[in-house]
PDB file of N, CA, C and O in Angstrom:
ATOM      1  N   MET A   1       0.785  -1.171  -0.141  1.00  0.00           N
ATOM      2  CA  MET A   1       0.049   0.119  -0.035  1.00  0.00           C
ATOM      3  C   MET A   1       0.921   1.196  -0.001  1.00  0.00           C
ATOM      4  O   MET A   1       2.048   1.135   0.489  1.00  0.00           O
ATOM      5  N   PHE A   2       0.383   2.278  -0.558  1.00  0.00           N
ATOM      6  CA  PHE A   2       1.106   3.580  -0.745  1.00  0.00           C
ATOM      7  C   PHE A   2       0.508   4.528   0.137  1.00  0.00           C
ATOM      8  O   PHE A   2      -0.685   4.394   0.405  1.00  0.00           O
ATOM      9  N   ASP A   3       1.229   5.553   0.671  1.00  0.00           N
ATOM     10  CA  ASP A   3       0.798   6.707   1.445  1.00  0.00           C
ATOM     11  C   ASP A   3       0.835   7.845   0.507  1.00  0.00           C
ATOM     12  O   ASP A   3       1.894   8.334   0.113  1.00  0.00           O
ATOM     13  N   TRP A   4      -0.394   8.283   0.136  1.00  0.00           N
ATOM     14  CA  TRP A   4      -0.543   9.500  -0.611  1.00  0.00           C
ATOM     15  C   TRP A   4      -1.180  10.467   0.203  1.00  0.00           C
ATOM     16  O   TRP A   4      -2.029  10.119   1.024  1.00  0.00           O
ATOM     17  N   ASP A   5      -0.808  11.799   0.032  1.00  0.00           N
ATOM     18  CA  ASP A   5      -1.680  12.921   0.548  1.00  0.00           C
ATOM     19  C   ASP A   5      -1.458  14.167  -0.361  1.00  0.00           C
ATOM     20  O   ASP A   5      -0.721  14.041  -1.339  1.00  0.00           O
ATOM     21  N   ALA A   6      -1.995  15.247  -0.120  1.00  0.00           N
ATOM     22  CA  ALA A   6      -1.905  16.322  -1.030  1.00  0.00           C
ATOM     23  C   ALA A   6      -0.408  16.772  -1.166  1.00  0.00           C
ATOM     24  O   ALA A   6       0.025  17.184  -2.241  1.00  0.00           O
ATOM     25  N   ASN A   7       0.288  16.688  -0.152  1.00  0.00           N
ATOM     26  CA  ASN A   7       1.821  16.993  -0.204  1.00  0.00           C
ATOM     27  C   ASN A   7       2.624  16.306  -1.320  1.00  0.00           C
ATOM     28  O   ASN A   7       3.259  16.915  -2.181  1.00  0.00           O
ATOM     29  N   ASN A   8       2.531  15.040  -1.215  1.00  0.00           N
ATOM     30  CA  ASN A   8       3.397  14.230  -2.174  1.00  0.00           C
ATOM     31  C   ASN A   8       2.688  14.193  -3.562  1.00  0.00           C
ATOM     32  O   ASN A   8       3.373  13.998  -4.566  1.00  0.00           O
ATOM     33  N   ILE A   9       1.473  14.356  -3.646  1.00  0.00           N
ATOM     34  CA  ILE A   9       0.902  14.299  -4.904  1.00  0.00           C
ATOM     35  C   ILE A   9       1.266  15.586  -5.593  1.00  0.00           C
ATOM     36  O   ILE A   9       1.684  15.492  -6.747  1.00  0.00           O
ATOM     37  N   SER A  10       1.166  16.753  -5.050  1.00  0.00           N
ATOM     38  CA  SER A  10       1.422  17.967  -5.478  1.00  0.00           C
ATOM     39  C   SER A  10       2.933  18.067  -5.944  1.00  0.00           C
ATOM     40  O   SER A  10       3.211  18.641  -6.997  1.00  0.00           O
ATOM     41  N   HIS A  11       3.913  17.490  -5.129  1.00  0.00           N
ATOM     42  CA  HIS A  11       5.261  17.521  -5.394  1.00  0.00           C
ATOM     43  C   HIS A  11       5.555  16.704  -6.590  1.00  0.00           C
ATOM     44  O   HIS A  11       6.316  17.187  -7.429  1.00  0.00           O
ATOM     45  N   ILE A  12       5.074  15.583  -6.769  1.00  0.00           N
ATOM     46  CA  ILE A  12       5.429  14.700  -8.119  1.00  0.00           C
ATOM     47  C   ILE A  12       4.681  15.452  -9.235  1.00  0.00           C
ATOM     48  O   ILE A  12       5.175  15.461 -10.362  1.00  0.00           O
ATOM     49  N   GLY A  13       3.476  16.106  -8.978  1.00  0.00           N
ATOM     50  CA  GLY A  13       2.747  16.687 -10.054  1.00  0.00           C
ATOM     51  C   GLY A  13       3.504  17.840 -10.673  1.00  0.00           C
ATOM     52  O   GLY A  13       3.223  18.226 -11.808  1.00  0.00           O
ATOM     53  N   ARG A  14       4.507  18.425  -9.913  1.00  0.00           N
ATOM     54  CA  ARG A  14       5.323  19.420 -10.372  1.00  0.00           C
ATOM     55  C   ARG A  14       6.329  18.869 -11.599  1.00  0.00           C
ATOM     56  O   ARG A  14       6.865  19.582 -12.448  1.00  0.00           O
ATOM     57  N   HIS A  15       6.428  17.595 -11.484  1.00  0.00           N
ATOM     58  CA  HIS A  15       7.249  17.010 -12.450  1.00  0.00           C
ATOM     59  C   HIS A  15       6.366  16.103 -13.673  1.00  0.00           C
ATOM     60  O   HIS A  15       6.795  15.243 -14.442  1.00  0.00           O
ATOM     61  N   ASN A  16       5.101  16.608 -13.533  1.00  0.00           N
ATOM     62  CA  ASN A  16       4.083  15.904 -14.508  1.00  0.00           C
ATOM     63  C   ASN A  16       4.101  14.323 -14.251  1.00  0.00           C
ATOM     64  O   ASN A  16       3.998  13.539 -15.194  1.00  0.00           O
ATOM     65  N   VAL A  17       4.221  13.953 -13.099  1.00  0.00           N
ATOM     66  CA  VAL A  17       4.045  12.562 -12.711  1.00  0.00           C
ATOM     67  C   VAL A  17       2.770  12.295 -11.783  1.00  0.00           C
ATOM     68  O   VAL A  17       2.572  12.992 -10.788  1.00  0.00           O
ATOM     69  N   THR A  18       1.966  11.314 -12.132  1.00  0.00           N
ATOM     70  CA  THR A  18       0.746  11.050 -11.441  1.00  0.00           C
ATOM     71  C   THR A  18       1.111   9.971 -10.301  1.00  0.00           C
ATOM     72  O   THR A  18       2.172   9.353 -10.384  1.00  0.00           O
ATOM     73  N   PRO A  19       0.323   9.780  -9.362  1.00  0.00           N
ATOM     74  CA  PRO A  19       0.425   8.803  -8.278  1.00  0.00           C
ATOM     75  C   PRO A  19       0.473   7.425  -9.182  1.00  0.00           C
ATOM     76  O   PRO A  19       1.375   6.612  -8.981  1.00  0.00           O
ATOM     77  N   GLU A  20      -0.522   7.200 -10.174  1.00  0.00           N
ATOM     78  CA  GLU A  20      -0.536   5.970 -10.725  1.00  0.00           C
ATOM     79  C   GLU A  20       0.858   5.590 -11.585  1.00  0.00           C
ATOM     80  O   GLU A  20       1.270   4.436 -11.701  1.00  0.00           O
ATOM     81  N   GLU A  21       1.438   6.648 -12.104  1.00  0.00           N
ATOM     82  CA  GLU A  21       2.509   6.435 -12.892  1.00  0.00           C
ATOM     83  C   GLU A  21       3.788   5.967 -11.873  1.00  0.00           C
ATOM     84  O   GLU A  21       4.605   5.089 -12.151  1.00  0.00           O
ATOM     85  N   ALA A  22       3.762   6.670 -10.781  1.00  0.00           N
ATOM     86  CA  ALA A  22       4.791   6.396  -9.708  1.00  0.00           C
ATOM     87  C   ALA A  22       4.575   4.987  -9.164  1.00  0.00           C
ATOM     88  O   ALA A  22       5.561   4.273  -8.982  1.00  0.00           O
ATOM     89  N   GLU A  23       3.450   4.577  -8.914  1.00  0.00           N
ATOM     90  CA  GLU A  23       3.012   3.182  -8.526  1.00  0.00           C
ATOM     91  C   GLU A  23       3.466   2.036  -9.529  1.00  0.00           C
ATOM     92  O   GLU A  23       4.055   1.019  -9.162  1.00  0.00           O
ATOM     93  N   GLN A  24       3.132   2.318 -10.794  1.00  0.00           N
ATOM     94  CA  GLN A  24       3.495   1.475 -11.945  1.00  0.00           C
ATOM     95  C   GLN A  24       5.119   1.346 -12.025  1.00  0.00           C
ATOM     96  O   GLN A  24       5.691   0.264 -12.151  1.00  0.00           O
ATOM     97  N   ALA A  25       5.683   2.422 -11.948  1.00  0.00           N
ATOM     98  CA  ALA A  25       7.248   2.387 -12.021  1.00  0.00           C
ATOM     99  C   ALA A  25       7.698   1.622 -10.924  1.00  0.00           C
ATOM    100  O   ALA A  25       8.720   0.977 -11.157  1.00  0.00           O
ATOM    101  N   LEU A  26       7.189   1.507  -9.723  1.00  0.00           N
ATOM    102  CA  LEU A  26       7.572   0.656  -8.685  1.00  0.00           C
ATOM    103  C   LEU A  26       7.152  -0.847  -8.647  1.00  0.00           C
ATOM    104  O   LEU A  26       7.598  -1.699  -7.880  1.00  0.00           O
ATOM    105  N   SER A  27       6.191  -1.013  -9.642  1.00  0.00           N
ATOM    106  CA  SER A  27       5.552  -2.392  -9.549  1.00  0.00           C
ATOM    107  C   SER A  27       5.831  -3.238 -10.679  1.00  0.00           C
ATOM    108  O   SER A  27       5.801  -4.464 -10.575  1.00  0.00           O
ATOM    109  N   ILE A  28       6.116  -2.608 -11.815  1.00  0.00           N
ATOM    110  CA  ILE A  28       6.383  -3.467 -13.076  1.00  0.00           C
ATOM    111  C   ILE A  28       7.781  -4.080 -13.095  1.00  0.00           C
ATOM    112  O   ILE A  28       7.941  -5.297 -13.188  1.00  0.00           O
ATOM    113  N   PHE A  29       8.851  -3.158 -13.001  1.00  0.00           N
ATOM    114  CA  PHE A  29      10.188  -3.882 -12.876  1.00  0.00           C
ATOM    115  C   PHE A  29      11.144  -2.886 -12.375  1.00  0.00           C
ATOM    116  O   PHE A  29      11.958  -2.376 -13.144  1.00  0.00           O
ATOM    117  N   PRO A  30      11.090  -2.571 -11.089  1.00  0.00           N
ATOM    118  CA  PRO A  30      11.975  -1.519 -10.544  1.00  0.00           C
ATOM    119  C   PRO A  30      13.422  -2.040 -10.382  1.00  0.00           C
ATOM    120  O   PRO A  30      13.725  -3.171 -10.002  1.00  0.00           O
ATOM    121  N   VAL A  31      14.268  -1.047 -10.728  1.00  0.00           N
ATOM    122  CA  VAL A  31      15.698  -1.333 -10.503  1.00  0.00           C
ATOM    123  C   VAL A  31      16.249  -0.435  -9.257  1.00  0.00           C
ATOM    124  O   VAL A  31      16.211   0.795  -9.298  1.00  0.00           O
ATOM    125  N   ASP A  32      16.799  -1.213  -8.073  1.00  0.00           N
ATOM    126  CA  ASP A  32      17.259  -0.398  -7.095  1.00  0.00           C
ATOM    127  C   ASP A  32      18.689   0.294  -7.470  1.00  0.00           C
ATOM    128  O   ASP A  32      19.613  -0.285  -8.041  1.00  0.00           O
ATOM    129  N   VAL A  33      18.682   1.634  -7.036  1.00  0.00           N
ATOM    130  CA  VAL A  33      19.925   2.384  -7.448  1.00  0.00           C
ATOM    131  C   VAL A  33      20.698   2.711  -6.158  1.00  0.00           C
ATOM    132  O   VAL A  33      21.924   2.602  -6.131  1.00  0.00           O
ATOM    133  N   THR A  34      19.988   3.110  -5.089  1.00  0.00           N
ATOM    134  CA  THR A  34      20.764   3.589  -3.838  1.00  0.00           C
ATOM    135  C   THR A  34      19.769   3.697  -2.653  1.00  0.00           C
ATOM    136  O   THR A  34      18.545   3.698  -2.788  1.00  0.00           O
ATOM    137  N   ARG A  35      20.389   3.783  -1.558  1.00  0.00           N
ATOM    138  CA  ARG A  35      19.693   3.916  -0.468  1.00  0.00           C
ATOM    139  C   ARG A  35      20.407   5.125   0.314  1.00  0.00           C
ATOM    140  O   ARG A  35      21.630   5.233   0.227  1.00  0.00           O
ATOM    141  N   GLN A  36      19.669   6.021   1.065  1.00  0.00           N
ATOM    142  CA  GLN A  36      20.202   7.134   1.508  1.00  0.00           C
ATOM    143  C   GLN A  36      19.547   7.410   2.815  1.00  0.00           C
ATOM    144  O   GLN A  36      18.536   6.772   3.111  1.00  0.00           O
ATOM    145  N   TYR A  37      20.051   8.335   3.652  1.00  0.00           N
ATOM    146  CA  TYR A  37      19.505   8.867   4.863  1.00  0.00           C
ATOM    147  C   TYR A  37      19.295  10.283   4.714  1.00  0.00           C
ATOM    148  O   TYR A  37      20.232  11.057   4.519  1.00  0.00           O
ATOM    149  N   GLN A  38      18.073  10.650   4.802  1.00  0.00           N
ATOM    150  CA  GLN A  38      17.822  12.136   4.599  1.00  0.00           C
ATOM    151  C   GLN A  38      16.669  12.569   5.515  1.00  0.00           C
ATOM    152  O   GLN A  38      15.698  11.832   5.687  1.00  0.00           O
ATOM    153  N   GLU A  39      16.781  13.748   6.090  1.00  0.00           N
ATOM    154  CA  GLU A  39      15.783  14.212   7.043  1.00  0.00           C
ATOM    155  C   GLU A  39      15.317  13.145   8.126  1.00  0.00           C
ATOM    156  O   GLU A  39      14.150  12.964   8.472  1.00  0.00           O
ATOM    157  N   GLY A  40      16.373  12.507   8.574  1.00  0.00           N
ATOM    158  CA  GLY A  40      16.189  11.464   9.574  1.00  0.00           C
ATOM    159  C   GLY A  40      15.335  10.136   9.240  1.00  0.00           C
ATOM    160  O   GLY A  40      14.805   9.409  10.080  1.00  0.00           O
ATOM    161  N   GLU A  41      15.311   9.973   7.862  1.00  0.00           N
ATOM    162  CA  GLU A  41      14.663   8.593   7.561  1.00  0.00           C
ATOM    163  C   GLU A  41      15.433   8.068   6.394  1.00  0.00           C
ATOM    164  O   GLU A  41      16.159   8.811   5.732  1.00  0.00           O
ATOM    165  N   GLU A  42      15.283   6.775   6.127  1.00  0.00           N
ATOM    166  CA  GLU A  42      16.012   5.873   5.131  1.00  0.00           C
ATOM    167  C   GLU A  42      15.135   6.079   3.900  1.00  0.00           C
ATOM    168  O   GLU A  42      13.915   5.938   3.984  1.00  0.00           O
ATOM    169  N   ARG A  43      15.708   6.395   2.813  1.00  0.00           N
ATOM    170  CA  ARG A  43      14.953   6.608   1.531  1.00  0.00           C
ATOM    171  C   ARG A  43      15.666   5.783   0.500  1.00  0.00           C
ATOM    172  O   ARG A  43      16.881   5.588   0.521  1.00  0.00           O
ATOM    173  N   PHE A  44      14.851   5.314  -0.395  1.00  0.00           N
ATOM    174  CA  PHE A  44      15.264   4.330  -1.412  1.00  0.00           C
ATOM    175  C   PHE A  44      15.051   4.979  -2.843  1.00  0.00           C
ATOM    176  O   PHE A  44      13.985   5.472  -3.212  1.00  0.00           O
ATOM    177  N   LEU A  45      16.068   4.918  -3.504  1.00  0.00           N
ATOM    178  CA  LEU A  45      15.949   5.543  -4.981  1.00  0.00           C
ATOM    179  C   LEU A  45      15.974   4.355  -5.937  1.00  0.00           C
ATOM    180  O   LEU A  45      16.906   3.550  -5.952  1.00  0.00           O
ATOM    181  N   GLN A  46      14.814   4.275  -6.805  1.00  0.00           N
ATOM    182  CA  GLN A  46      14.545   3.082  -7.730  1.00  0.00           C
ATOM    183  C   GLN A  46      14.260   3.848  -9.144  1.00  0.00           C
ATOM    184  O   GLN A  46      13.854   5.010  -9.159  1.00  0.00           O
ATOM    185  N   ILE A  47      14.462   3.238 -10.103  1.00  0.00           N
ATOM    186  CA  ILE A  47      14.332   3.442 -11.323  1.00  0.00           C
ATOM    187  C   ILE A  47      13.209   2.549 -12.052  1.00  0.00           C
ATOM    188  O   ILE A  47      13.507   1.355 -12.018  1.00  0.00           O
ATOM    189  N   GLY A  48      12.135   2.793 -12.627  1.00  0.00           N
ATOM    190  CA  GLY A  48      11.205   1.925 -13.252  1.00  0.00           C
ATOM    191  C   GLY A  48      10.435   2.646 -14.350  1.00  0.00           C
ATOM    192  O   GLY A  48      10.491   3.856 -14.572  1.00  0.00           O
ATOM    193  N   ALA A  49       9.673   1.705 -15.037  1.00  0.00           N
ATOM    194  CA  ALA A  49       9.023   2.268 -16.162  1.00  0.00           C
ATOM    195  C   ALA A  49       7.487   2.094 -15.892  1.00  0.00           C
ATOM    196  O   ALA A  49       7.013   1.173 -15.227  1.00  0.00           O
ATOM    197  N   THR A  50       6.804   3.053 -16.466  1.00  0.00           N
ATOM    198  CA  THR A  50       5.239   2.980 -16.448  1.00  0.00           C
ATOM    199  C   THR A  50       4.691   1.944 -17.562  1.00  0.00           C
ATOM    200  O   THR A  50       5.439   1.319 -18.313  1.00  0.00           O
ATOM    201  N   SER A  51       3.475   1.862 -17.565  1.00  0.00           N
ATOM    202  CA  SER A  51       2.878   0.904 -18.655  1.00  0.00           C
ATOM    203  C   SER A  51       3.073   1.623 -20.008  1.00  0.00           C
ATOM    204  O   SER A  51       2.990   1.000 -21.066  1.00  0.00           O
ATOM    205  N   GLY A  52       3.325   2.907 -19.955  1.00  0.00           N
ATOM    206  CA  GLY A  52       3.473   3.548 -21.229  1.00  0.00           C
ATOM    207  C   GLY A  52       5.031   3.839 -21.567  1.00  0.00           C
ATOM    208  O   GLY A  52       5.431   4.691 -22.361  1.00  0.00           O
ATOM    209  N   LEU A  53       5.836   2.948 -20.792  1.00  0.00           N
ATOM    210  CA  LEU A  53       7.322   2.968 -21.018  1.00  0.00           C
ATOM    211  C   LEU A  53       8.012   4.213 -20.712  1.00  0.00           C
ATOM    212  O   LEU A  53       9.116   4.437 -21.208  1.00  0.00           O
ATOM    213  N   ARG A  54       7.378   5.129 -19.847  1.00  0.00           N
ATOM    214  CA  ARG A  54       8.109   6.360 -19.272  1.00  0.00           C
ATOM    215  C   ARG A  54       8.872   5.971 -18.176  1.00  0.00           C
ATOM    216  O   ARG A  54       8.404   5.430 -17.175  1.00  0.00           O
ATOM    217  N   VAL A  55      10.263   6.292 -18.391  1.00  0.00           N
ATOM    218  CA  VAL A  55      11.087   5.834 -17.202  1.00  0.00           C
ATOM    219  C   VAL A  55      11.166   6.865 -16.193  1.00  0.00           C
ATOM    220  O   VAL A  55      11.471   8.014 -16.512  1.00  0.00           O
ATOM    221  N   LEU A  56      10.893   6.509 -14.891  1.00  0.00           N
ATOM    222  CA  LEU A  56      10.960   7.281 -13.865  1.00  0.00           C
ATOM    223  C   LEU A  56      11.976   7.043 -12.774  1.00  0.00           C
ATOM    224  O   LEU A  56      12.285   5.877 -12.527  1.00  0.00           O
ATOM    225  N   VAL A  57      12.547   8.071 -12.072  1.00  0.00           N
ATOM    226  CA  VAL A  57      13.381   7.943 -10.890  1.00  0.00           C
ATOM    227  C   VAL A  57      12.261   8.086  -9.918  1.00  0.00           C
ATOM    228  O   VAL A  57      11.512   9.048 -10.090  1.00  0.00           O
ATOM    229  N   VAL A  58      12.005   7.182  -8.808  1.00  0.00           N
ATOM    230  CA  VAL A  58      11.242   7.294  -7.682  1.00  0.00           C
ATOM    231  C   VAL A  58      11.940   7.180  -6.374  1.00  0.00           C
ATOM    232  O   VAL A  58      12.704   6.240  -6.152  1.00  0.00           O
ATOM    233  N   VAL A  59      11.702   8.096  -5.520  1.00  0.00           N
ATOM    234  CA  VAL A  59      12.397   8.100  -4.271  1.00  0.00           C
ATOM    235  C   VAL A  59      11.294   7.806  -3.212  1.00  0.00           C
ATOM    236  O   VAL A  59      10.308   8.538  -3.123  1.00  0.00           O
ATOM    237  N   THR A  60      11.468   6.774  -2.448  1.00  0.00           N
ATOM    238  CA  THR A  60      10.416   6.360  -1.351  1.00  0.00           C
ATOM    239  C   THR A  60      11.074   6.224   0.046  1.00  0.00           C
ATOM    240  O   THR A  60      12.283   6.148   0.264  1.00  0.00           O
ATOM    241  N   THR A  61      10.132   6.208   0.895  1.00  0.00           N
ATOM    242  CA  THR A  61      10.423   5.883   2.345  1.00  0.00           C
ATOM    243  C   THR A  61       9.269   5.139   2.932  1.00  0.00           C
ATOM    244  O   THR A  61       8.124   5.248   2.493  1.00  0.00           O
ATOM    245  N   TRP A  62       9.613   4.362   3.961  1.00  0.00           N
ATOM    246  CA  TRP A  62       8.560   3.687   4.697  1.00  0.00           C
ATOM    247  C   TRP A  62       7.931   4.447   5.788  1.00  0.00           C
ATOM    248  O   TRP A  62       8.649   4.953   6.651  1.00  0.00           O
ATOM    249  N   ARG A  63       6.705   4.566   5.822  1.00  0.00           N
ATOM    250  CA  ARG A  63       5.991   5.254   7.011  1.00  0.00           C
ATOM    251  C   ARG A  63       5.069   4.215   7.610  1.00  0.00           C
ATOM    252  O   ARG A  63       3.930   4.041   7.175  1.00  0.00           O
ATOM    253  N   GLY A  64       5.566   3.548   8.587  1.00  0.00           N
ATOM    254  CA  GLY A  64       4.805   2.331   9.142  1.00  0.00           C
ATOM    255  C   GLY A  64       4.866   1.303   8.111  1.00  0.00           C
ATOM    256  O   GLY A  64       5.917   0.861   7.647  1.00  0.00           O
ATOM    257  N   ASP A  65       3.565   0.902   7.737  1.00  0.00           N
ATOM    258  CA  ASP A  65       3.347  -0.237   6.810  1.00  0.00           C
ATOM    259  C   ASP A  65       3.117   0.397   5.412  1.00  0.00           C
ATOM    260  O   ASP A  65       2.866  -0.362   4.476  1.00  0.00           O
ATOM    261  N   LEU A  66       3.184   1.691   5.213  1.00  0.00           N
ATOM    262  CA  LEU A  66       2.965   2.309   3.975  1.00  0.00           C
ATOM    263  C   LEU A  66       4.106   2.716   3.141  1.00  0.00           C
ATOM    264  O   LEU A  66       5.039   3.173   3.800  1.00  0.00           O
ATOM    265  N   LEU A  67       4.270   2.676   1.959  1.00  0.00           N
ATOM    266  CA  LEU A  67       5.415   3.097   1.281  1.00  0.00           C
ATOM    267  C   LEU A  67       5.046   4.515   0.665  1.00  0.00           C
ATOM    268  O   LEU A  67       4.152   4.641  -0.172  1.00  0.00           O
ATOM    269  N   ARG A  68       5.797   5.554   1.139  1.00  0.00           N
ATOM    270  CA  ARG A  68       5.457   6.884   0.758  1.00  0.00           C
ATOM    271  C   ARG A  68       6.421   7.276  -0.396  1.00  0.00           C
ATOM    272  O   ARG A  68       7.630   7.094  -0.249  1.00  0.00           O
ATOM    273  N   VAL A  69       5.918   7.813  -1.546  1.00  0.00           N
ATOM    274  CA  VAL A  69       6.581   8.384  -2.497  1.00  0.00           C
ATOM    275  C   VAL A  69       7.112   9.723  -2.250  1.00  0.00           C
ATOM    276  O   VAL A  69       6.281  10.629  -2.296  1.00  0.00           O
ATOM    277  N   VAL A  70       8.267  10.020  -2.009  1.00  0.00           N
ATOM    278  CA  VAL A  70       8.812  11.426  -1.614  1.00  0.00           C
ATOM    279  C   VAL A  70       8.997  12.278  -2.905  1.00  0.00           C
ATOM    280  O   VAL A  70       8.622  13.450  -2.928  1.00  0.00           O
ATOM    281  N   ARG A  71       9.567  11.689  -3.955  1.00  0.00           N
ATOM    282  CA  ARG A  71       9.907  12.333  -5.182  1.00  0.00           C
ATOM    283  C   ARG A  71       9.640  11.290  -6.402  1.00  0.00           C
ATOM    284  O   ARG A  71       9.554  10.078  -6.205  1.00  0.00           O
ATOM    285  N   ALA A  72       9.534  11.822  -7.533  1.00  0.00           N
ATOM    286  CA  ALA A  72       9.266  11.170  -8.659  1.00  0.00           C
ATOM    287  C   ALA A  72       9.477  11.958  -9.931  1.00  0.00           C
ATOM    288  O   ALA A  72       8.857  13.018 -10.019  1.00  0.00           O
ATOM    289  N   TYR A  73      10.262  11.594 -10.930  1.00  0.00           N
ATOM    290  CA  TYR A  73      10.667  12.573 -11.935  1.00  0.00           C
ATOM    291  C   TYR A  73      11.040  11.725 -13.078  1.00  0.00           C
ATOM    292  O   TYR A  73      11.233  10.522 -12.899  1.00  0.00           O
ATOM    293  N   ASN A  74      11.175  12.352 -14.426  1.00  0.00           N
ATOM    294  CA  ASN A  74      11.653  11.622 -15.628  1.00  0.00           C
ATOM    295  C   ASN A  74      13.132  11.250 -15.306  1.00  0.00           C
ATOM    296  O   ASN A  74      13.883  12.107 -14.838  1.00  0.00           O
ATOM    297  N   ALA A  75      13.521  10.088 -15.532  1.00  0.00           N
ATOM    298  CA  ALA A  75      14.789   9.666 -15.458  1.00  0.00           C
ATOM    299  C   ALA A  75      15.829  10.487 -16.453  1.00  0.00           C
ATOM    300  O   ALA A  75      15.473  10.626 -17.623  1.00  0.00           O
ATOM    301  N   PRO A  76      16.903  10.949 -16.098  1.00  0.00           N
ATOM    302  CA  PRO A  76      17.817  11.424 -17.038  1.00  0.00           C
ATOM    303  C   PRO A  76      18.316  10.359 -18.007  1.00  0.00           C
ATOM    304  O   PRO A  76      18.302   9.174 -17.674  1.00  0.00           O
ATOM    305  N   THR A  77      18.773  10.769 -19.243  1.00  0.00           N
ATOM    306  CA  THR A  77      19.004   9.792 -20.361  1.00  0.00           C
ATOM    307  C   THR A  77      20.127   8.797 -19.934  1.00  0.00           C
ATOM    308  O   THR A  77      20.094   7.694 -20.479  1.00  0.00           O
ATOM    309  N   ALA A  78      21.018   9.022 -19.120  1.00  0.00           N
ATOM    310  CA  ALA A  78      21.917   8.071 -18.617  1.00  0.00           C
ATOM    311  C   ALA A  78      21.282   6.995 -17.851  1.00  0.00           C
ATOM    312  O   ALA A  78      21.553   5.817 -18.085  1.00  0.00           O
ATOM    313  N   LEU A  79      20.451   7.349 -16.947  1.00  0.00           N
ATOM    314  CA  LEU A  79      19.681   6.423 -16.092  1.00  0.00           C
ATOM    315  C   LEU A  79      18.614   5.684 -16.827  1.00  0.00           C
ATOM    316  O   LEU A  79      18.279   4.564 -16.440  1.00  0.00           O
ATOM    317  N   GLN A  80      18.061   6.247 -17.863  1.00  0.00           N
ATOM    318  CA  GLN A  80      17.231   5.564 -18.807  1.00  0.00           C
ATOM    319  C   GLN A  80      17.808   4.337 -19.400  1.00  0.00           C
ATOM    320  O   GLN A  80      17.262   3.235 -19.460  1.00  0.00           O
ATOM    321  N   LYS A  81      19.052   4.689 -19.857  1.00  0.00           N
ATOM    322  CA  LYS A  81      19.916   3.724 -20.710  1.00  0.00           C
ATOM    323  C   LYS A  81      20.177   2.515 -19.595  1.00  0.00           C
ATOM    324  O   LYS A  81      20.003   1.314 -19.802  1.00  0.00           O
ATOM    325  N   PHE A  82      20.594   3.075 -18.478  1.00  0.00           N
ATOM    326  CA  PHE A  82      20.980   1.943 -17.417  1.00  0.00           C
ATOM    327  C   PHE A  82      19.717   1.135 -17.018  1.00  0.00           C
ATOM    328  O   PHE A  82      19.822  -0.071 -16.793  1.00  0.00           O
ATOM    329  N   TYR A  83      18.713   1.673 -16.941  1.00  0.00           N
ATOM    330  CA  TYR A  83      17.370   0.941 -16.621  1.00  0.00           C
ATOM    331  C   TYR A  83      17.135  -0.225 -17.853  1.00  0.00           C
ATOM    332  O   TYR A  83      16.988  -1.422 -17.607  1.00  0.00           O
ATOM    333  N   TRP A  84      17.129   0.279 -19.027  1.00  0.00           N
ATOM    334  CA  TRP A  84      16.911  -0.589 -20.145  1.00  0.00           C
ATOM    335  C   TRP A  84      18.012  -1.768 -20.134  1.00  0.00           C
ATOM    336  O   TRP A  84      17.736  -2.958 -20.283  1.00  0.00           O
ATOM    337  N   GLU A  85      19.063  -1.341 -19.971  1.00  0.00           N
ATOM    338  CA  GLU A  85      20.358  -2.369 -19.870  1.00  0.00           C
ATOM    339  C   GLU A  85      19.929  -3.584 -18.845  1.00  0.00           C
ATOM    340  O   GLU A  85      19.838  -4.780 -19.121  1.00  0.00           O
ATOM    341  N   GLU A  86      19.698  -2.953 -17.616  1.00  0.00           N
ATOM    342  CA  GLU A  86      19.467  -3.990 -16.431  1.00  0.00           C
ATOM    343  C   GLU A  86      18.192  -4.732 -16.856  1.00  0.00           C
ATOM    344  O   GLU A  86      18.166  -5.953 -16.697  1.00  0.00           O
ATOM    345  N   ARG A  87      17.233  -4.160 -17.334  1.00  0.00           N
ATOM    346  CA  ARG A  87      15.990  -5.043 -17.631  1.00  0.00           C
ATOM    347  C   ARG A  87      16.273  -5.937 -18.741  1.00  0.00           C
ATOM    348  O   ARG A  87      15.679  -7.015 -18.714  1.00  0.00           O
ATOM    349  N   LYS A  88      17.116  -5.692 -19.779  1.00  0.00           N
ATOM    350  CA  LYS A  88      17.428  -6.541 -20.742  1.00  0.00           C
ATOM    351  C   LYS A  88      18.209  -7.680 -20.286  1.00  0.00           C
ATOM    352  O   LYS A  88      17.938  -8.812 -20.685  1.00  0.00           O
ATOM    353  N   GLU A  89      19.312  -7.418 -19.349  1.00  0.00           N
ATOM    354  CA  GLU A  89      19.929  -8.403 -18.875  1.00  0.00           C
ATOM    355  C   GLU A  89      19.159  -9.430 -17.961  1.00  0.00           C
ATOM    356  O   GLU A  89      19.474 -10.619 -17.895  1.00  0.00           O
ATOM    357  N   PHE A  90      18.141  -8.869 -17.276  1.00  0.00           N
ATOM    358  CA  PHE A  90      17.246  -9.565 -16.376  1.00  0.00           C
ATOM    359  C   PHE A  90      16.517 -10.601 -17.167  1.00  0.00           C
ATOM    360  O   PHE A  90      16.538 -11.799 -16.887  1.00  0.00           O
ATOM    361  N   ASP A  91      15.769  -9.992 -18.328  1.00  0.00           N
ATOM    362  CA  ASP A  91      15.060 -10.730 -19.200  1.00  0.00           C
ATOM    363  C   ASP A  91      15.728 -11.709 -20.153  1.00  0.00           C
ATOM    364  O   ASP A  91      15.109 -12.469 -20.899  1.00  0.00           O
ATOM    365  N   GLY A  92      17.205 -11.609 -20.048  1.00  0.00           N
ATOM    366  CA  GLY A  92      17.941 -12.674 -20.723  1.00  0.00           C
ATOM    367  C   GLY A  92      17.990 -12.329 -22.146  1.00  0.00           C
ATOM    368  O   GLY A  92      18.214 -13.243 -22.940  1.00  0.00           O
ATOM    369  N   ASN A  93      17.821 -11.195 -22.560  1.00  0.00           N
ATOM    370  CA  ASN A  93      17.828 -10.781 -24.075  1.00  0.00           C
ATOM    371  C   ASN A  93      19.262 -10.072 -24.311  1.00  0.00           C
ATOM    372  O   ASN A  93      19.559  -9.636 -25.424  1.00  0.00           O
TER     373      ASN A  93
END
């Protein structure tokens, strides 16, 4: 389950990302990039693609049993290439 409210919906909306797209990017085939500590909490940076093949960087943190999307934005070109290479390697192609 995801933790959505007006704050994080508005924040990702500034990058033209919807909650549905962020959830898809984390559900279809996410690639873990890094883990960091920021503002007193553990955050996870992942790259994933939406059903429309839009590659997003999504930063999340756990709030109890809910996964909260902190940021989501279009992946830069280098990270998009990295994502597709990782996915191709996983798929065995």
